[in-house]
KOLPARO-466750 format. One record per residue: residue number from 1; residue in one letter; x, y, z of N, C-alpha, C in turn. Coordinates in nm, 3 decimals, padded with zeros to 5 digits. Layout:
> pos	code	n.px	n.py	n.pz	ca.px	ca.py	ca.pz	c.px	c.py	c.pz
> NUM	a	X	Y	Z	X	Y	Z	X	Y	Z .
...
This chain:
> pos	code	n.px	n.py	n.pz	ca.px	ca.py	ca.pz	c.px	c.py	c.pz
> 1	v	-19.939	-13.757	-00.404	-19.847	-13.819	-00.499	-19.712	-13.749	-00.486 .
> 2	v	-19.607	-13.829	-00.470	-19.472	-13.775	-00.457	-19.377	-13.852	-00.548 .
> 3	g	-19.271	-13.788	-00.588	-19.169	-13.853	-00.668	-19.066	-13.918	-00.578 .
> 4	v	-19.025	-14.039	-00.614	-18.923	-14.111	-00.537	-18.822	-14.176	-00.632 .
> 5	e	-18.703	-14.197	-00.579	-18.602	-14.274	-00.650	-18.577	-14.400	-00.569 .
> 6	i	-18.580	-14.514	-00.635	-18.557	-14.641	-00.567	-18.406	-14.660	-00.554 .
> 7	l	-18.356	-14.651	-00.430	-18.212	-14.660	-00.405	-18.163	-14.804	-00.398 .
> 8	g	-18.253	-14.896	-00.364	-18.213	-15.036	-00.357	-18.335	-15.125	-00.346 .
> 9	g	-18.323	-15.245	-00.399	-18.432	-15.341	-00.389	-18.545	-15.309	-00.485 .
> 10	s	-18.666	-15.341	-00.441	-18.784	-15.315	-00.524	-18.896	-15.265	-00.435 .
> 11	l	-18.990	-15.199	-00.498	-19.103	-15.141	-00.428	-19.230	-15.189	-00.498 .
> 12	r	-19.324	-15.241	-00.419	-19.448	-15.295	-00.476	-19.569	-15.224	-00.417 .
> 13	r	-19.675	-15.220	-00.496	-19.800	-15.163	-00.447	-19.849	-15.237	-00.324 .
> 14	n	-19.925	-15.167	-00.242	-19.986	-15.220	-00.120	-19.884	-15.261	-00.013 .
> 15	s	-19.764	-15.203	-00.021	-19.662	-15.224	00.083	-19.677	-15.116	00.189 .
> 16	n	-19.654	-15.152	00.315	-19.646	-15.051	00.419	-19.512	-14.981	00.406 .
> 17	v	-19.514	-14.850	00.427	-19.394	-14.769	00.412	-19.359	-14.709	00.547 .
> 18	a	-19.229	-14.713	00.581	-19.183	-14.661	00.710	-19.058	-14.577	00.689 .
> 19	k	-19.029	-14.494	00.789	-18.900	-14.427	00.794	-18.843	-14.453	00.932 .
> 20	f	-18.713	-14.453	00.940	-18.647	-14.481	01.067	-18.617	-14.350	01.139 .
> 21	e	-18.662	-14.342	01.263	-18.627	-14.232	01.353	-18.529	-14.292	01.452 .
> 22	g	-18.400	-14.274	01.426	-18.301	-14.343	01.507	-18.307	-14.492	01.477 .
> 23	d	-18.325	-14.573	01.580	-18.333	-14.718	01.561	-18.475	-14.768	01.546 .
> 24	e	-18.571	-14.679	01.554	-18.712	-14.718	01.557	-18.781	-14.690	01.424 .
> 25	p	-18.837	-14.793	01.358	-18.913	-14.767	01.236	-19.048	-14.706	01.270 .
> 26	e	-19.086	-14.606	01.194	-19.216	-14.541	01.214	-19.296	-14.556	01.086 .
> 27	r	-19.406	-14.630	01.092	-19.490	-14.649	00.974	-19.553	-14.515	00.937 .
> 28	v	-19.538	-14.479	00.809	-19.595	-14.352	00.764	-19.718	-14.372	00.676 .
> 29	g	-19.738	-14.491	00.624	-19.857	-14.514	00.542	-19.844	-14.638	00.456 .
> 30	m	-19.941	-14.652	00.364	-19.942	-14.766	00.273	-19.931	-14.715	00.130 .
> 31	l	-19.844	-14.779	00.053	-19.823	-14.743	-00.085	-19.943	-14.789	-00.168 .
> 32	k	-20.017	-14.695	-00.221	-20.138	-14.728	-00.296	-20.113	-14.750	-00.445 .
> 33	s	-20.029	-14.666	-00.505	-20.004	-14.682	-00.648	-19.865	-14.633	-00.684 .
> 34	i	-19.816	-14.685	-00.797	-19.687	-14.646	-00.853	-19.711	-14.612	-00.999 .
> 35	q	-19.656	-14.499	-01.042	-19.668	-14.460	-01.183	-19.531	-14.427	-01.240 .
> 36	d	-19.510	-14.470	-01.363	-19.389	-14.437	-01.437	-19.434	-14.369	-01.566 .
> 37	e	-19.402	-14.243	-01.578	-19.442	-14.162	-01.694	-19.592	-14.172	-01.720 .
> 38	g	-19.671	-14.163	-01.613	-19.816	-14.161	-01.624	-19.883	-14.297	-01.633 .
> 39	e	-19.804	-14.403	-01.646	-19.859	-14.538	-01.656	-19.853	-14.607	-01.520 .
> 40	d	-19.963	-14.670	-01.479	-19.964	-14.747	-01.354	-19.877	-14.871	-01.371 .
> 41	i	-19.792	-14.895	-01.270	-19.709	-15.015	-01.270	-19.723	-15.082	-01.133 .
> 42	d	-19.691	-15.211	-01.126	-19.703	-15.286	-01.001	-19.578	-15.281	-00.916 .
> 43	e	-19.462	-15.255	-00.980	-19.335	-15.265	-00.909	-19.234	-15.167	-00.969 .
> 44	a	-19.149	-15.111	-00.883	-19.037	-15.028	-00.927	-18.910	-15.088	-00.868 .
> 45	r	-18.801	-15.082	-00.945	-18.675	-15.145	-00.903	-18.563	-15.042	-00.890 .
> 46	t	-18.451	-15.086	-00.838	-18.335	-15.002	-00.812	-18.304	-14.911	-00.931 .
> 47	g	-18.285	-14.783	-00.901	-18.247	-14.685	-01.001	-18.363	-14.615	-01.070 .
> 48	e	-18.483	-14.667	-01.056	-18.598	-14.605	-01.121	-18.648	-14.486	-01.041 .
> 49	r	-18.697	-14.387	-01.114	-18.763	-14.271	-01.053	-18.909	-14.277	-01.093 .
> 50	v	-18.995	-14.283	-00.992	-19.137	-14.301	-01.016	-19.218	-14.209	-00.927 .
> 51	a	-19.346	-14.197	-00.958	-19.439	-14.124	-00.873	-19.517	-14.227	-00.792 .
> 52	v	-19.532	-14.200	-00.663	-19.606	-14.293	-00.577	-19.714	-14.219	-00.500 .
> 53	s	-19.822	-14.290	-00.474	-19.928	-14.239	-00.389	-19.923	-14.319	-00.260 .
> 54	i	-19.901	-14.248	-00.148	-19.893	-14.314	-00.017	-20.012	-14.268	00.065 .
> 55	d	-20.094	-14.363	00.107	-20.211	-14.333	00.188	-20.168	-14.314	00.333 .
> 56	g	-20.189	-14.194	00.386	-20.157	-14.170	00.527	-20.083	-14.041	00.553 .
> 57	p	-19.960	-14.027	00.504	-19.881	-13.911	00.545	-19.916	-13.784	00.468 .
> 58	t	-19.883	-13.672	00.531	-19.890	-13.542	00.466	-19.748	-13.500	00.435 .
> 59	v	-19.722	-13.469	00.307	-19.588	-13.423	00.270	-19.564	-13.289	00.338 .
> 60	g	-19.448	-13.279	00.402	-19.416	-13.158	00.478	-19.440	-13.174	00.627 .
> 61	r	-19.514	-13.278	00.664	-19.536	-13.308	00.806	-19.474	-13.442	00.842 .
> 62	q	-19.542	-13.551	00.807	-19.490	-13.683	00.841	-19.372	-13.724	00.751 .
> 63	i	-19.375	-13.680	00.626	-19.261	-13.706	00.537	-19.219	-13.576	00.472 .
> 64	r	-19.087	-13.567	00.447	-19.031	-13.446	00.387	-18.938	-13.485	00.272 .
> 65	e	-18.911	-13.388	00.187	-18.817	-13.412	00.078	-18.684	-13.457	00.138 .
> 66	g	-18.627	-13.559	00.080	-18.499	-13.611	00.127	-18.510	-13.724	00.228 .
> 67	d	-18.631	-13.749	00.281	-18.648	-13.861	00.374	-18.619	-13.993	00.304 .
> 68	e	-18.559	-14.084	00.377	-18.535	-14.218	00.326	-18.650	-14.306	00.375 .
> 69	l	-18.730	-14.352	00.281	-18.846	-14.436	00.315	-18.813	-14.581	00.282 .
> 70	w	-18.865	-14.671	00.363	-18.840	-14.814	00.348	-18.972	-14.888	00.336 .
> 71	a	-18.977	-14.989	00.250	-19.091	-15.080	00.249	-19.072	-15.172	00.370 .
> 72	e	-19.176	-15.182	00.453	-19.165	-15.267	00.571	-19.167	-15.414	00.531 .
> 73	i	-19.084	-15.491	00.599	-19.081	-15.636	00.579	-19.123	-15.700	00.711 .
> 74	p	-19.228	-15.781	00.710	-19.266	-15.850	00.834	-19.150	-15.937	00.883 .
> 75	e	-19.136	-15.948	01.014	-19.024	-16.020	01.073	-19.014	-16.164	01.022 .
> 76	k	-19.128	-16.232	01.013	-19.131	-16.371	00.965	-19.079	-16.380	00.821 .
> 77	h	-19.118	-16.285	00.737	-19.073	-16.284	00.598	-18.924	-16.256	00.590 .
> 78	a	-18.875	-16.163	00.673	-18.733	-16.130	00.673	-18.649	-16.253	00.708 .
> 79	k	-18.697	-16.330	00.804	-18.626	-16.451	00.847	-18.617	-16.551	00.731 .
> 80	i	-18.728	-16.572	00.663	-18.729	-16.666	00.550	-18.639	-16.616	00.437 .
> 81	l	-18.648	-16.487	00.405	-18.564	-16.431	00.300	-18.416	-16.449	00.332 .
> 82	e	-18.378	-16.418	00.455	-18.237	-16.424	00.493	-18.186	-16.568	00.504 .
> 83	q	-18.266	-16.657	00.558	-18.217	-16.791	00.588	-18.241	-16.894	00.477 .
> 84	e	-18.343	-16.873	00.394	-18.379	-16.977	00.299	-18.376	-16.935	00.152 .
> 85	l	-18.389	-16.807	00.124	-18.406	-16.765	-00.015	-18.294	-16.678	-00.070 .
> 86	t	-18.182	-16.667	00.000	-18.077	-16.576	-00.047	-18.024	-16.615	-00.185 .
> 87	d	-18.026	-16.742	-00.220	-17.978	-16.784	-00.352	-18.073	-16.743	-00.464 .
> 88	a	-18.199	-16.717	-00.431	-18.299	-16.685	-00.533	-18.323	-16.535	-00.548 .
> 89	i	-18.252	-16.454	-00.469	-18.276	-16.310	-00.468	-18.158	-16.240	-00.536 .
> 90	p	-18.184	-16.141	-00.623	-18.075	-16.066	-00.687	-17.984	-15.999	-00.583 .
> 91	a	-17.857	-15.982	-00.618	-17.757	-15.928	-00.525	-17.795	-15.791	-00.470 .
> 92	d	-17.852	-15.703	-00.553	-17.888	-15.569	-00.503	-17.999	-15.578	-00.399 .
> 93	e	-18.089	-15.674	-00.413	-18.196	-15.689	-00.315	-18.143	-15.751	-00.185 .
> 94	i	-18.043	-15.839	-00.195	-17.978	-15.894	-00.076	-17.911	-15.781	00.001 .
> 95	e	-17.842	-15.693	-00.070	-17.775	-15.579	-00.007	-17.876	-15.490	00.066 .
> 96	t	-17.988	-15.463	00.003	-18.092	-15.380	00.064	-18.153	-15.451	00.184 .
> 97	l	-18.178	-15.581	00.172	-18.231	-15.658	00.285	-18.134	-15.653	00.402 .
> 98	t	-18.005	-15.668	00.375	-17.904	-15.663	00.481	-17.905	-15.527	00.551 .
> 99	m	-17.917	-15.420	00.474	-17.924	-15.285	00.534	-18.048	-15.272	00.622 .
> 100	y	-18.160	-15.323	00.576	-18.285	-15.317	00.653	-18.271	-15.397	00.783 .
> 101	l	-18.213	-15.517	00.772	-18.195	-15.600	00.891	-18.102	-15.533	00.992 .
> 102	e	-17.996	-15.468	00.943	-17.905	-15.396	01.033	-17.980	-15.287	01.108 .
> 103	k	-18.064	-15.212	01.037	-18.141	-15.106	01.102	-18.235	-15.164	01.208 .
> 104	r	-18.304	-15.271	01.175	-18.397	-15.332	01.271	-18.322	-15.393	01.389 .
> 105	r	-18.204	-15.449	01.363	-18.129	-15.517	01.469	-18.049	-15.421	01.558 .
> 106	n	-18.042	-15.294	01.521	-17.979	-15.197	01.611	-18.056	-15.192	01.742 .
> 107	r	-18.186	-15.204	01.733	-18.273	-15.198	01.852	-18.294	-15.336	01.914 .
> 108	d	-18.313	-15.437	01.828	-18.339	-15.573	01.875	-18.247	-15.668	01.798 .
> 109	p	-18.133	-15.708	01.859	-18.034	-15.790	01.789	-18.088	-15.923	01.736 .
> 110	f	-18.200	-15.970	01.788	-18.253	-16.099	01.746	-18.372	-16.086	01.650 .
> 111	w	-18.398	-15.964	01.599	-18.510	-15.942	01.509	-18.490	-16.024	01.381 .
> 112	g	-18.588	-16.103	01.346	-18.584	-16.181	01.222	-18.488	-16.299	01.224 .
> 113	k	-18.449	-16.345	01.341	-18.357	-16.460	01.348	-18.431	-16.583	01.396 .
């Protein structure tokens, strides 16, 4: 269990979590649970500080304090979000999606298009 601050977008249980090493995303595990002040919650949003349980990594090895972790978005979902659902998504989540797409497209310019 580690403490995290949601810098943008939203975080949901059972999401795969990755960190970027240069242009390459590296999956570090799956988000098993989110707690806010001891209560289990299904989702955390921008600005919230919560405790999360991630199945897979060891703190201090695969992830360290200060690492920027991202919820992975499947390529097919990213395409639909960007091309068809931008009007239905809050502005802060669009900004976070754009940042994620930029990171993915550094390596593959056609990712999610």
